[in-house]
N, C-alpha and C positions, 0 to 999 in steps of 0.2 A: 117508785117514789112520788110523793105528792108535794110538789114545789110550788109555793106562792110567796112572793116577796114584793111589797108595795109600801115602803116607809112613808110616813106623813109628809116629809119634805118634798116628795114628788108630786103631790097634789098641788102645793104652793108653786112649784116650778112650772107645772102644766099651766096654771092660771097666768103666770108672768109670760109664758111663750104666747098664749092667746092674745095678751094685750100688746105684745111687741110684733106680732106677725104683720100688722098694718104698716110697720116701718120698713119692711124688707121687700127685696125684689126677687130673691132666690133662696131656696132651701137646699143647703148642702147636708146630705144625710150620710153619715158613716155607718156601714154595716160590717160585720166580721166576715171576711171571705170564706171561713170555714163553715159558716152556718148563716148565709146571706138572708134567707127568708125568716128564720127564726129570730135573728137579730134586728129585725125591722119592727119598730113600734107602729101597730096598725093605726093608732090615733094620729100620726103624722099626715096621713092622707087626708083626713078631715080637716086637720088644722091648716094644710097647705093647699087648698083648693084654689085655683087661679094663679098660683105662683110657679115659676119655673123651677125645675126639680134636677138635682144632680146627686147621683148615687156614687159614693166612693167605696169601693171594694177594699177596705183596709186590712192590714195584716195578710196582704196577698202572698207574701213570701212563705206563710205557713200553711197555705192551702195549695192543692194540686193546680198546676198551671192550666191543664186542659179544661178543668172544671171552672176555673177563674173566667176563661173564655166563653164557656157555655153560659155562665151566670150573666156576664156582661151582655150577651145576645138576648138573654131572657129579660132583663131589664130594659134594654133598648127597645124591645118589641112592646113593652108596656108603656113607652113614651118618655122614659127617662134618659137623661144624659148620664154616661158612666165612665169612670176612670179607676183602673186598678192601682192601688197606691200601697206602698209600705212607709209608713209615717216615721218609723225610727231611723231608717236609712236614707229617706228622702226619695225613694224610688217612685216614679210616676207623678211627683209633684209639679214638675215643670210643665206638664200638659194641662194642669187645671185652669191656668189663666186664659188660655185660648178657649177652652171648653166653656168657661163662665161667659166669655164674650159672646160665644155662639148661642148659649142658653138664653142670655138676655138681650139678644139682638134686637128683638121688636121693642123692648123697653128703651134701649139706647137710641134707637131710630126715632121713637116717640119723643124723647127728651130733645134730640136735635131739631126737630120740627117746631118744638116749643121754645127754642133758643136756649135750652138748658144744656151746657156743654161741659161742665166740669164736676157734676155731681157723681160720686163714685157709686158703683154697684154696691148694694147693702145685701149681705148674705147671712142667713141664720144657719149656724152649725149645730145639728142635732144628732142624737144617737142614744143608744141605751148605755147604762153604766159600763165603764171599763172597755169601751170599743175603740178608744185611742183618740178621743176628740182633742184633748189638751196637747197630746203629743203631736198631732197633726198640725194644730195651729202654730205650736213652737217651731216645728220644722219648716212650715210654709213661710212663716214670717222671718225665720232665720234668727229667732231670739227667744229666750225664755220668758214669754209674756203671760203665761198661765201656769198654775200649779199642775204638776203631773204626778201620777202614782200608779201602783199596780193593784189598787183596791178601788172597787166601785164606789162612786160618790165623792171624788175629790173635788170636782168643780161644784161650789155651793150656790152660786148666783149668776145671772146674766151679766155679761161684760163685753163692751165694744172694744174691738182691736182694729186700728187703722193700719192696713198693711202698705198701702201706697196711695197714690192719687186716684186710682181707678177701683179700689176694692176696700170695703170695710166688712169685718166679720163680727157677728154677734155670737159669742160663745154661750152655750146653755148647759145646765147640769144634765147628766144622763138620767133619763126617766124611762120607767117600764109602764105597763098598763095594769089596771086593777086586778085582772084575774086571767090566768093562763087557762083558756078553755081546752087546749090540747096540752097534755102533760108532757108530750115529747118535746114541745117548744121549751117548757120550763127546764127540762133535762139538758138539752143542748145549750141553753144559756148558762146553766150550772157548769157545764163542761168547759166552756170558753171563759169562765170567770166573770160573768155579769150578774151573778147572784152572790150575795154575802156568803162566804164560806162558813161563817159561824152558825148559820142556821141549817147547813146541810149534814147529812150523814155521809161523810166522805168515803167511807168503805163501800157503801151502796153505790155512790157516784162512780167510784173507781171500777166497781164491778160492772156497771153499765157501760162505761167507756171501754173496758176490755171485751165485753160482748160485742160491741159495735166494731171494735178493731179486729176481732176474731172473724167477723163476717166479711169485712171490706179490706182490711190490711193485715192479714195473718203474717205476711213476711216481715212487717215491722215489728210485730211482737216477738218473732223468732229472733231477729237481728239484735233487738234491744235487750230482751229478757231470757232468750233461749227457750221460750215456750214452744214445745214440741220438737226442739232439736234433739239429736242423739246424745249430745253431751249431758243436757239436763234432764232428759228422760230416762237416763240410766239410774239404777238404783242409788238413791242419795239418802243417808241417814240424817234424820232430823228429830231431836228429842228422843233418841233411841228407837225410832220408827224408820221403816224404809219406804221410799216412794218409788213404785215400779213404773216402767214404761207404760204399762196398760192404764195407769191412773190418768195419764194425760195424752192418750192416743187420739189422733184426729177423728177416728171412727166413732169414739164416744162423745164427741162434741163437749169438751169440759165446761162446766158451768163457772160463772164469774168468780165465785168464792174460790174455787180450786185453782183457777188462774191467779188470782191474787195471792194464794198461798205459794204458788211457784215464784212469783216475783219476790215475795218475802224471803224465800230461800236463796234466789239468786243474789239478792242484794243484802243478804246476811241481816235481815230485819228480825232480831230475836230479843225477847224480853228475859228477865231472870228465870232461870230454870230451863232455858231452851225453848220456850213456847214462841210461836210465831207472832210477830208483832204486825198485824194486819193493818193497824192505823198508819204506822209508818210507811208501809208498803204502799197503801192507798195514796198517801201524800206524794210518794215518788211517782206513781203512775200519773197522777193529775198534773204535777209540775212538769214532768217530761213531755206531756201532751202540749200544755199551754206554752211551753218555751220552745217547741219545735224539735225536741230531741228524738221524737218518734218519727220524724220525717214530715213531709208535706201531706197533711191529712184534710180532706174535704168530708164533713159530717153529713151534709145533705146535697142532693143534686136536683136540678130543675126538672120538672115534668113539662117538656116543651118539645115540639116536633122539630125544632131547629137545633136542639141541644147536641145531637150527634155531630152535625156539620160543624158547629162551633167548636165542640170538643176536639174534633179531628184537626181543625186549624190550630188549636192551642197545643195539641200534641206534636204537629209538625213544627211549631215555633220551638218547643222544647228539644226536639230532635235536631233542629238547625243549630241551636245553642250548643248541644253536645258535640256536634261535628266541628264547630269552630273551636271549642275548647280542646278537642283532640288535635287539631291542626297546630294549635299553639303549643301543645305539649311536644309535638314532633319537631318543632322548629329549634 
């Protein structure tokens, strides 16, 4: 798939951000924890030179915890402050205040030396479309102060939100960059919902998602759709034809179209005459992934020598939670 999406309003939004950057002390950048690198706008690094930087791994509940830990370590090694958050539930938001104070420590000390004691930290909240900026601000502020939605491009202009005496946020529209040099980046952004669905071939997108899932999370496909399970691989009549076990055998490495066909069968996506409705099946696969119904999925992992150690620490944290949950069940 060749994916490019850069509507005209993003150029205007970028100009406004360049004008406002002189007013702020800190850039809070939200990325999608399922694709942290792909969901970073590379233009922000140039825009934010000389500013304190905080990365929020948003939607962390939808990504594997061990990889959240690995990505946190990766960003910290690059010099960023990092907090894993779930803006919808409020998870991780309580940590942000103290991290902002640490990130802006030099600025606050400089203000004190100058006798400036009551000016709040001013932070610009940035991120690509549909990464959850407005939901984050609403949850962080404790009130619905910005518009939210599940389509990219809900926030149309920059707006200041005063949270308290110590922190003000400048909300900005989600913007991308003019061209994806790496089409894998565009593909991942389409999967997480940061590209307008109306310009996408959703059947191709669902097929690519199934291909990725087959490689890294085959058990999730089996559990959700029965792909490769004995039940759904047995002969099943569809439109007067039989689907044999061999058609979807693990040895043959089924292609995305054939996997999408099986999803259509399992979910009874049929058109008149019994023909498989692949468009409907594609919508189911994409929606299941975006909503977390396929489980916690990380689409990209960091290439970093400390990743294994950080990942292990994250895995141990998961194991600890599982043990605690088991003890509670036994009580």
